[in-house]
PyMOL Python script that loads the backbone (N, CA, C, O; Angstrom):
from pymol import cmd

cmd.read_pdbstr("""\
ATOM      1  N   MET A   1     150.502 248.799  60.783  1.00  0.00           N
ATOM      2  CA  MET A   1     150.186 247.405  60.557  1.00  0.00           C
ATOM      3  C   MET A   1     148.676 247.252  60.377  1.00  0.00           C
ATOM      4  O   MET A   1     147.899 247.616  61.260  1.00  0.00           O
ATOM      5  N   LEU A   2     148.282 246.732  59.272  1.00  0.00           N
ATOM      6  CA  LEU A   2     146.868 246.495  59.031  1.00  0.00           C
ATOM      7  C   LEU A   2     146.517 245.067  59.418  1.00  0.00           C
ATOM      8  O   LEU A   2     147.228 244.121  59.079  1.00  0.00           O
ATOM      9  N   THR A   3     145.433 244.933  60.118  1.00  0.00           N
ATOM     10  CA  THR A   3     144.940 243.607  60.493  1.00  0.00           C
ATOM     11  C   THR A   3     143.466 243.525  60.147  1.00  0.00           C
ATOM     12  O   THR A   3     142.851 244.530  59.790  1.00  0.00           O
ATOM     13  N   ASN A   4     142.912 242.363  60.248  1.00  0.00           N
ATOM     14  CA  ASN A   4     141.492 242.177  59.976  1.00  0.00           C
ATOM     15  C   ASN A   4     140.635 242.385  61.216  1.00  0.00           C
ATOM     16  O   ASN A   4     139.413 242.244  61.152  1.00  0.00           O
ATOM     17  N   GLU A   5     141.252 242.716  62.333  1.00  0.00           N
ATOM     18  CA  GLU A   5     140.507 242.930  63.571  1.00  0.00           C
ATOM     19  C   GLU A   5     139.834 244.299  63.542  1.00  0.00           C
ATOM     20  O   GLU A   5     140.358 245.232  62.933  1.00  0.00           O
ATOM     21  N   PRO A   6     138.669 244.431  64.198  1.00  0.00           N
ATOM     22  CA  PRO A   6     138.012 245.744  64.243  1.00  0.00           C
ATOM     23  C   PRO A   6     138.817 246.713  65.104  1.00  0.00           C
ATOM     24  O   PRO A   6     139.562 246.298  65.992  1.00  0.00           O
ATOM     25  N   SER A   7     138.658 248.003  64.832  1.00  0.00           N
ATOM     26  CA  SER A   7     139.380 249.004  65.618  1.00  0.00           C
ATOM     27  C   SER A   7     138.798 249.067  67.027  1.00  0.00           C
ATOM     28  O   SER A   7     137.660 248.665  67.270  1.00  0.00           O
ATOM     29  N   PHE A   8     139.604 249.579  67.937  1.00  0.00           N
ATOM     30  CA  PHE A   8     139.173 249.697  69.332  1.00  0.00           C
ATOM     31  C   PHE A   8     137.976 250.644  69.449  1.00  0.00           C
ATOM     32  O   PHE A   8     137.055 250.382  70.222  1.00  0.00           O
ATOM     33  N   ALA A   9     137.983 251.742  68.687  1.00  0.00           N
ATOM     34  CA  ALA A   9     136.896 252.720  68.739  1.00  0.00           C
ATOM     35  C   ALA A   9     135.578 252.107  68.277  1.00  0.00           C
ATOM     36  O   ALA A   9     134.526 252.397  68.847  1.00  0.00           O
ATOM     37  N   SER A  10     135.625 251.267  67.257  1.00  0.00           N
ATOM     38  CA  SER A  10     134.383 250.667  66.770  1.00  0.00           C
ATOM     39  C   SER A  10     133.784 249.710  67.792  1.00  0.00           C
ATOM     40  O   SER A  10     132.570 249.507  67.814  1.00  0.00           O
ATOM     41  N   LEU A  11     134.622 249.121  68.637  1.00  0.00           N
ATOM     42  CA  LEU A  11     134.110 248.236  69.684  1.00  0.00           C
ATOM     43  C   LEU A  11     133.434 249.022  70.801  1.00  0.00           C
ATOM     44  O   LEU A  11     132.537 248.504  71.466  1.00  0.00           O
ATOM     45  N   LEU A  12     133.855 250.272  71.015  1.00  0.00           N
ATOM     46  CA  LEU A  12     133.278 251.102  72.067  1.00  0.00           C
ATOM     47  C   LEU A  12     131.967 251.756  71.649  1.00  0.00           C
ATOM     48  O   LEU A  12     131.175 252.153  72.503  1.00  0.00           O
ATOM     49  N   LYS A  13     131.734 251.872  70.354  1.00  0.00           N
ATOM     50  CA  LYS A  13     130.544 252.547  69.860  1.00  0.00           C
ATOM     51  C   LYS A  13     129.300 251.756  70.242  1.00  0.00           C
ATOM     52  O   LYS A  13     129.190 250.565  69.949  1.00  0.00           O
ATOM     53  N   LYS A  14     128.358 252.442  70.906  1.00  0.00           N
ATOM     54  CA  LYS A  14     127.126 251.784  71.346  1.00  0.00           C
ATOM     55  C   LYS A  14     126.172 251.675  70.161  1.00  0.00           C
ATOM     56  O   LYS A  14     125.924 252.654  69.457  1.00  0.00           O
ATOM     57  N   ARG A  15     125.663 250.523  69.959  1.00  0.00           N
ATOM     58  CA  ARG A  15     124.720 250.308  68.867  1.00  0.00           C
ATOM     59  C   ARG A  15     123.325 250.090  69.438  1.00  0.00           C
ATOM     60  O   ARG A  15     123.146 249.356  70.411  1.00  0.00           O
ATOM     61  N   SER A  16     122.351 250.730  68.826  1.00  0.00           N
ATOM     62  CA  SER A  16     120.979 250.631  69.295  1.00  0.00           C
ATOM     63  C   SER A  16     120.380 249.291  68.875  1.00  0.00           C
ATOM     64  O   SER A  16     120.493 248.902  67.713  1.00  0.00           O
ATOM     65  N   PRO A  17     119.738 248.574  69.820  1.00  0.00           N
ATOM     66  CA  PRO A  17     119.084 247.319  69.458  1.00  0.00           C
ATOM     67  C   PRO A  17     117.781 247.540  68.690  1.00  0.00           C
ATOM     68  O   PRO A  17     117.248 246.605  68.092  1.00  0.00           O
ATOM     69  N   SER A  18     117.263 248.777  68.704  1.00  0.00           N
ATOM     70  CA  SER A  18     116.008 249.077  68.028  1.00  0.00           C
ATOM     71  C   SER A  18     116.237 249.309  66.542  1.00  0.00           C
ATOM     72  O   SER A  18     117.306 249.751  66.121  1.00  0.00           O
ATOM     73  N   MET A  19     115.215 249.002  65.763  1.00  0.00           N
ATOM     74  CA  MET A  19     115.266 249.291  64.336  1.00  0.00           C
ATOM     75  C   MET A  19     115.224 250.802  64.160  1.00  0.00           C
ATOM     76  O   MET A  19     114.533 251.488  64.913  1.00  0.00           O
ATOM     77  N   HIS A  20     115.948 251.331  63.183  1.00  0.00           N
ATOM     78  CA  HIS A  20     115.951 252.774  62.977  1.00  0.00           C
ATOM     79  C   HIS A  20     115.657 253.092  61.520  1.00  0.00           C
ATOM     80  O   HIS A  20     115.837 252.254  60.636  1.00  0.00           O
ATOM     81  N   TYR A  21     115.202 254.317  61.286  1.00  0.00           N
ATOM     82  CA  TYR A  21     114.841 254.769  59.953  1.00  0.00           C
ATOM     83  C   TYR A  21     115.893 255.687  59.347  1.00  0.00           C
ATOM     84  O   TYR A  21     115.726 256.136  58.213  1.00  0.00           O
ATOM     85  N   GLY A  22     116.965 255.979  60.063  1.00  0.00           N
ATOM     86  CA  GLY A  22     117.991 256.905  59.592  1.00  0.00           C
ATOM     87  C   GLY A  22     117.734 258.308  60.102  1.00  0.00           C
ATOM     88  O   GLY A  22     116.605 258.649  60.456  1.00  0.00           O
ATOM     89  N   HIS A  23     118.764 259.114  60.139  1.00  0.00           N
ATOM     90  CA  HIS A  23     118.708 260.499  60.601  1.00  0.00           C
ATOM     91  C   HIS A  23     118.118 260.613  62.003  1.00  0.00           C
ATOM     92  O   HIS A  23     117.443 261.597  62.306  1.00  0.00           O
ATOM     93  N   GLY A  24     118.360 259.633  62.854  1.00  0.00           N
ATOM     94  CA  GLY A  24     117.947 259.719  64.248  1.00  0.00           C
ATOM     95  C   GLY A  24     116.579 259.151  64.568  1.00  0.00           C
ATOM     96  O   GLY A  24     116.224 259.057  65.742  1.00  0.00           O
ATOM     97  N   TRP A  25     115.804 258.772  63.573  1.00  0.00           N
ATOM     98  CA  TRP A  25     114.474 258.224  63.827  1.00  0.00           C
ATOM     99  C   TRP A  25     114.586 256.774  64.274  1.00  0.00           C
ATOM    100  O   TRP A  25     115.351 256.000  63.698  1.00  0.00           O
ATOM    101  N   ILE A  26     113.831 256.408  65.293  1.00  0.00           N
ATOM    102  CA  ILE A  26     113.853 255.064  65.861  1.00  0.00           C
ATOM    103  C   ILE A  26     112.426 254.533  65.887  1.00  0.00           C
ATOM    104  O   ILE A  26     111.486 255.297  66.108  1.00  0.00           O
ATOM    105  N   MET A  27     112.250 253.223  65.662  1.00  0.00           N
ATOM    106  CA  MET A  27     110.926 252.629  65.764  1.00  0.00           C
ATOM    107  C   MET A  27     110.665 252.292  67.223  1.00  0.00           C
ATOM    108  O   MET A  27     111.441 251.559  67.836  1.00  0.00           O
ATOM    109  N   GLY A  28     109.586 252.817  67.786  1.00  0.00           N
ATOM    110  CA  GLY A  28     109.230 252.570  69.174  1.00  0.00           C
ATOM    111  C   GLY A  28     108.604 251.206  69.358  1.00  0.00           C
ATOM    112  O   GLY A  28     108.389 250.469  68.396  1.00  0.00           O
ATOM    113  N   SER A  29     108.312 250.876  70.613  1.00  0.00           N
ATOM    114  CA  SER A  29     107.737 249.564  70.924  1.00  0.00           C
ATOM    115  C   SER A  29     106.341 249.401  70.334  1.00  0.00           C
ATOM    116  O   SER A  29     105.903 248.278  70.084  1.00  0.00           O
ATOM    117  N   ASP A  30     105.635 250.516  70.108  1.00  0.00           N
ATOM    118  CA  ASP A  30     104.295 250.446  69.530  1.00  0.00           C
ATOM    119  C   ASP A  30     104.300 250.547  68.007  1.00  0.00           C
ATOM    120  O   ASP A  30     103.241 250.618  67.383  1.00  0.00           O
ATOM    121  N   GLY A  31     105.495 250.554  67.406  1.00  0.00           N
ATOM    122  CA  GLY A  31     105.616 250.617  65.960  1.00  0.00           C
ATOM    123  C   GLY A  31     105.638 252.025  65.395  1.00  0.00           C
ATOM    124  O   GLY A  31     105.802 252.201  64.188  1.00  0.00           O
ATOM    125  N   GLN A  32     105.476 253.028  66.239  1.00  0.00           N
ATOM    126  CA  GLN A  32     105.506 254.416  65.795  1.00  0.00           C
ATOM    127  C   GLN A  32     106.942 254.910  65.674  1.00  0.00           C
ATOM    128  O   GLN A  32     107.825 254.462  66.406  1.00  0.00           O
ATOM    129  N   ARG A  33     107.169 255.833  64.748  1.00  0.00           N
ATOM    130  CA  ARG A  33     108.495 256.433  64.613  1.00  0.00           C
ATOM    131  C   ARG A  33     108.677 257.482  65.692  1.00  0.00           C
ATOM    132  O   ARG A  33     107.741 258.208  66.028  1.00  0.00           O
ATOM    133  N   TRP A  34     109.903 257.562  66.242  1.00  0.00           N
ATOM    134  CA  TRP A  34     110.203 258.473  67.342  1.00  0.00           C
ATOM    135  C   TRP A  34     111.531 259.146  67.079  1.00  0.00           C
ATOM    136  O   TRP A  34     112.480 258.499  66.637  1.00  0.00           O
ATOM    137  N   HIS A  35     111.609 260.433  67.346  1.00  0.00           N
ATOM    138  CA  HIS A  35     112.861 261.178  67.190  1.00  0.00           C
ATOM    139  C   HIS A  35     113.158 261.875  68.510  1.00  0.00           C
ATOM    140  O   HIS A  35     112.329 262.642  68.999  1.00  0.00           O
ATOM    141  N   PRO A  36     114.340 261.621  69.103  1.00  0.00           N
ATOM    142  CA  PRO A  36     114.644 262.171  70.419  1.00  0.00           C
ATOM    143  C   PRO A  36     114.625 263.693  70.473  1.00  0.00           C
ATOM    144  O   PRO A  36     114.226 264.252  71.495  1.00  0.00           O
ATOM    145  N   CYS A  37     115.038 264.382  69.423  1.00  0.00           N
ATOM    146  CA  CYS A  37     115.067 265.847  69.452  1.00  0.00           C
ATOM    147  C   CYS A  37     113.662 266.421  69.560  1.00  0.00           C
ATOM    148  O   CYS A  37     113.444 267.399  70.276  1.00  0.00           O
ATOM    149  N   ARG A  38     112.735 265.837  68.875  1.00  0.00           N
ATOM    150  CA  ARG A  38     111.365 266.352  68.919  1.00  0.00           C
ATOM    151  C   ARG A  38     110.745 266.104  70.284  1.00  0.00           C
ATOM    152  O   ARG A  38     110.026 266.965  70.791  1.00  0.00           O
ATOM    153  N   SER A  39     111.000 264.961  70.887  1.00  0.00           N
ATOM    154  CA  SER A  39     110.473 264.686  72.217  1.00  0.00           C
ATOM    155  C   SER A  39     111.126 265.603  73.243  1.00  0.00           C
ATOM    156  O   SER A  39     110.466 266.052  74.180  1.00  0.00           O
ATOM    157  N   GLN A  40     112.421 265.886  73.078  1.00  0.00           N
ATOM    158  CA  GLN A  40     113.138 266.770  73.997  1.00  0.00           C
ATOM    159  C   GLN A  40     112.529 268.161  73.955  1.00  0.00           C
ATOM    160  O   GLN A  40     112.318 268.770  75.004  1.00  0.00           O
ATOM    161  N   SER A  41     112.241 268.677  72.762  1.00  0.00           N
ATOM    162  CA  SER A  41     111.707 270.037  72.669  1.00  0.00           C
ATOM    163  C   SER A  41     110.333 270.124  73.317  1.00  0.00           C
ATOM    164  O   SER A  41     110.021 271.133  73.950  1.00  0.00           O
ATOM    165  N   GLU A  42     109.504 269.097  73.178  1.00  0.00           N
ATOM    166  CA  GLU A  42     108.202 269.093  73.839  1.00  0.00           C
ATOM    167  C   GLU A  42     108.372 269.083  75.352  1.00  0.00           C
ATOM    168  O   GLU A  42     107.650 269.774  76.070  1.00  0.00           O
ATOM    169  N   LEU A  43     109.322 268.301  75.826  1.00  0.00           N
ATOM    170  CA  LEU A  43     109.584 268.229  77.256  1.00  0.00           C
ATOM    171  C   LEU A  43     110.070 269.571  77.783  1.00  0.00           C
ATOM    172  O   LEU A  43     109.590 270.045  78.812  1.00  0.00           O
ATOM    173  N   LEU A  44     111.015 270.183  77.087  1.00  0.00           N
ATOM    174  CA  LEU A  44     111.579 271.452  77.546  1.00  0.00           C
ATOM    175  C   LEU A  44     110.563 272.587  77.494  1.00  0.00           C
ATOM    176  O   LEU A  44     110.643 273.515  78.299  1.00  0.00           O
ATOM    177  N   ASN A  45     109.618 272.535  76.572  1.00  0.00           N
ATOM    178  CA  ASN A  45     108.585 273.568  76.510  1.00  0.00           C
ATOM    179  C   ASN A  45     107.703 273.546  77.750  1.00  0.00           C
ATOM    180  O   ASN A  45     107.183 274.586  78.154  1.00  0.00           O
ATOM    181  N   GLY A  46     107.527 272.386  78.357  1.00  0.00           N
ATOM    182  CA  GLY A  46     106.677 272.271  79.531  1.00  0.00           C
ATOM    183  C   GLY A  46     107.366 272.580  80.844  1.00  0.00           C
ATOM    184  O   GLY A  46     106.707 272.686  81.878  1.00  0.00           O
ATOM    185  N   LEU A  47     108.680 272.727  80.821  1.00  0.00           N
ATOM    186  CA  LEU A  47     109.418 272.974  82.053  1.00  0.00           C
ATOM    187  C   LEU A  47     109.543 274.464  82.334  1.00  0.00           C
ATOM    188  O   LEU A  47     109.687 275.278  81.422  1.00  0.00           O
ATOM    189  N   THR A  48     109.484 274.800  83.615  1.00  0.00           N
ATOM    190  CA  THR A  48     109.757 276.169  84.037  1.00  0.00           C
ATOM    191  C   THR A  48     110.756 276.106  85.172  1.00  0.00           C
ATOM    192  O   THR A  48     110.812 275.121  85.909  1.00  0.00           O
ATOM    193  N   ALA A  49     111.532 277.140  85.309  1.00  0.00           N
ATOM    194  CA  ALA A  49     112.540 277.169  86.367  1.00  0.00           C
ATOM    195  C   ALA A  49     112.365 278.432  87.193  1.00  0.00           C
ATOM    196  O   ALA A  49     112.184 279.522  86.652  1.00  0.00           O
ATOM    197  N   LYS A  50     112.420 278.272  88.507  1.00  0.00           N
ATOM    198  CA  LYS A  50     112.387 279.421  89.401  1.00  0.00           C
ATOM    199  C   LYS A  50     113.816 279.735  89.805  1.00  0.00           C
ATOM    200  O   LYS A  50     114.561 278.852  90.230  1.00  0.00           O
ATOM    201  N   LYS A  51     114.191 280.998  89.670  1.00  0.00           N
ATOM    202  CA  LYS A  51     115.530 281.399  90.076  1.00  0.00           C
ATOM    203  C   LYS A  51     115.522 281.685  91.571  1.00  0.00           C
ATOM    204  O   LYS A  51     114.626 282.355  92.085  1.00  0.00           O
ATOM    205  N   VAL A  52     116.531 281.169  92.258  1.00  0.00           N
ATOM    206  CA  VAL A  52     116.684 281.415  93.682  1.00  0.00           C
ATOM    207  C   VAL A  52     117.513 282.681  93.841  1.00  0.00           C
ATOM    208  O   VAL A  52     118.547 282.845  93.194  1.00  0.00           O
ATOM    209  N   SER A  53     117.048 283.575  94.709  1.00  0.00           N
ATOM    210  CA  SER A  53     117.763 284.840  94.887  1.00  0.00           C
ATOM    211  C   SER A  53     119.139 284.603  95.495  1.00  0.00           C
ATOM    212  O   SER A  53     119.382 283.584  96.142  1.00  0.00           O
ATOM    213  N   ALA A  54     120.031 285.559  95.278  1.00  0.00           N
ATOM    214  CA  ALA A  54     121.398 285.454  95.793  1.00  0.00           C
ATOM    215  C   ALA A  54     121.406 285.405  97.312  1.00  0.00           C
ATOM    216  O   ALA A  54     122.218 284.696  97.906  1.00  0.00           O
ATOM    217  N   VAL A  55     120.507 286.154  97.947  1.00  0.00           N
ATOM    218  CA  VAL A  55     120.434 286.169  99.416  1.00  0.00           C
ATOM    219  C   VAL A  55     120.025 284.791  99.933  1.00  0.00           C
ATOM    220  O   VAL A  55     120.597 284.294 100.903  1.00  0.00           O
ATOM    221  N   LYS A  56     119.049 284.185  99.296  1.00  0.00           N
ATOM    222  CA  LYS A  56     118.587 282.865  99.730  1.00  0.00           C
ATOM    223  C   LYS A  56     119.678 281.814  99.529  1.00  0.00           C
ATOM    224  O   LYS A  56     119.855 280.936 100.373  1.00  0.00           O
ATOM    225  N   ARG A  57     120.418 281.901  98.402  1.00  0.00           N
ATOM    226  CA  ARG A  57     121.529 280.973  98.181  1.00  0.00           C
ATOM    227  C   ARG A  57     122.590 281.124  99.251  1.00  0.00           C
ATOM    228  O   ARG A  57     123.139 280.131  99.729  1.00  0.00           O
ATOM    229  N   LEU A  58     122.887 282.369  99.635  1.00  0.00           N
ATOM    230  CA  LEU A  58     123.883 282.634 100.666  1.00  0.00           C
ATOM    231  C   LEU A  58     123.427 282.072 102.008  1.00  0.00           C
ATOM    232  O   LEU A  58     124.212 281.443 102.717  1.00  0.00           O
ATOM    233  N   LEU A  59     122.166 282.296 102.357  1.00  0.00           N
ATOM    234  CA  LEU A  59     121.638 281.770 103.617  1.00  0.00           C
ATOM    235  C   LEU A  59     121.645 280.242 103.623  1.00  0.00           C
ATOM    236  O   LEU A  59     121.979 279.629 104.636  1.00  0.00           O
ATOM    237  N   ASN A  60     121.285 279.634 102.512  1.00  0.00           N
ATOM    238  CA  ASN A  60     121.310 278.171 102.420  1.00  0.00           C
ATOM    239  C   ASN A  60     122.727 277.639 102.575  1.00  0.00           C
ATOM    240  O   ASN A  60     122.936 276.604 103.207  1.00  0.00           O
ATOM    241  N   ALA A  61     123.698 278.338 102.002  1.00  0.00           N
ATOM    242  CA  ALA A  61     125.093 277.909 102.111  1.00  0.00           C
ATOM    243  C   ALA A  61     125.586 278.034 103.544  1.00  0.00           C
ATOM    244  O   ALA A  61     126.308 277.166 104.034  1.00  0.00           O
ATOM    245  N   LEU A  62     125.196 279.119 104.221  1.00  0.00           N
ATOM    246  CA  LEU A  62     125.631 279.325 105.605  1.00  0.00           C
ATOM    247  C   LEU A  62     124.978 278.335 106.562  1.00  0.00           C
ATOM    248  O   LEU A  62     125.606 277.897 107.526  1.00  0.00           O
ATOM    249  N   MET A  63     123.731 277.985 106.303  1.00  0.00           N
ATOM    250  CA  MET A  63     122.996 277.062 107.173  1.00  0.00           C
ATOM    251  C   MET A  63     123.315 275.610 106.855  1.00  0.00           C
ATOM    252  O   MET A  63     123.020 274.725 107.659  1.00  0.00           O
ATOM    253  N   GLY A  64     123.907 275.353 105.709  1.00  0.00           N
ATOM    254  CA  GLY A  64     124.247 273.988 105.326  1.00  0.00           C
ATOM    255  C   GLY A  64     123.105 273.249 104.661  1.00  0.00           C
ATOM    256  O   GLY A  64     123.193 272.040 104.447  1.00  0.00           O
ATOM    257  N   ALA A  65     122.035 273.955 104.329  1.00  0.00           N
ATOM    258  CA  ALA A  65     120.898 273.317 103.662  1.00  0.00           C
ATOM    259  C   ALA A  65     121.168 273.234 102.171  1.00  0.00           C
ATOM    260  O   ALA A  65     121.960 273.999 101.621  1.00  0.00           O
ATOM    261  N   LYS A  66     120.498 272.294 101.532  1.00  0.00           N
ATOM    262  CA  LYS A  66     120.641 272.151 100.083  1.00  0.00           C
ATOM    263  C   LYS A  66     119.377 272.581  99.412  1.00  0.00           C
ATOM    264  O   LYS A  66     119.284 272.539  98.186  1.00  0.00           O
TER     265      LYS A  66
END
""", "prot")
cmd.dss("prot")
cmd.show_as("cartoon", "prot")
cmd.util.cbc("prot")
cmd.orient("prot")
């Protein structure tokens, strides 16, 4: 049955209130163009992670510490 009502999926789709340039580019509050992937890569380049040894994880689990 075809109706003139929008589909349920289209109602669930979140729409950005910001103006966009296409292909993921968004106009920021200062008028500059912004792309989330490029900002993500800059953020991830600055992060470092320390691996916790298996012994320390075991001791933390036994002691109940997080």
